[in-house]
Structures are given as C-alpha cells and as structure tokens.
N, C-alpha and C positions, 0 to 999 in steps of 0.2 A: 470400460469407464475409467476415467483418470481418477487416482486416489488422492490427488492434491485438493486441499480444502478450497471451497468457493470463496470464503471470506477470511481475512487475516486481521488480527489486531494490529495496531501500530507497532507494538513490540515485536510481534511475529514477522511483520513486514520488514522491519529494520534488520532482524537477523537474516532474513531471506536475501535482502539487498546487500548485506555487509556493511551497513551504515549504523550510525547511532540513532537512538529513538528520537532525539531532538531534531535531527535531519529529516526524518519522516514527518514530524510535526511541522517543520518549516515548509516542507513540500505541500502539506495539506493546507496550511495557512495562506500560501501564495497562490494556491489553485493548480499547481503543477501535478497534483495527485488528487483524485477524487475519492470521496469516502461516503459511507452511509452512516446514519445515526439509527441505532436500534436500541430503543430505551435510553439509557445513559452511556451505552458502549458505542465507540466509533469503530467501524469496520471498513476494510478496504477490499474491493473485489479483485480476484485474481487477474481478471481482464485489464483492470486499470494499472496493476503493477507491471504487467507485460507491456502495455502501451507506453508506460513511462521508460521502461528500459529500451524499448524500440526507439523512442524519441531521443534518448540520450546517446544511443549508439549511432544515430544517423549523423 
C-alpha cells in the first residue's frame, strides 16, 4: 500500500507542487483543482493533484 496521504491541506498541496499557497487557492477558486470540505477544513484528494499535474504537463 502507498504511504502517501489520501488528502492534503492546501498548504501541503502547495509544498508538494512547489507553488505558493495563494496559487493553490486560485486553482481551487477557478475550478482547475477540486477539493472537499470536511467540517471547516478544505482538503484536496491525491488523485486531483495528480490529474492537475497531468493536465499541465500535456
């Protein structure tokens, strides 16, 4: 089984992608990156991060 987390905070996603936190929030706002709301916390699925990178690399 993969040890990578299933869900990432916007801050963790930004570190993983090598971009600023505000860039992740812009991607969330314009619909380029999907997220889940769990209580008050916003979380990003690992699959959605991979899909974003795949789209940007194409």
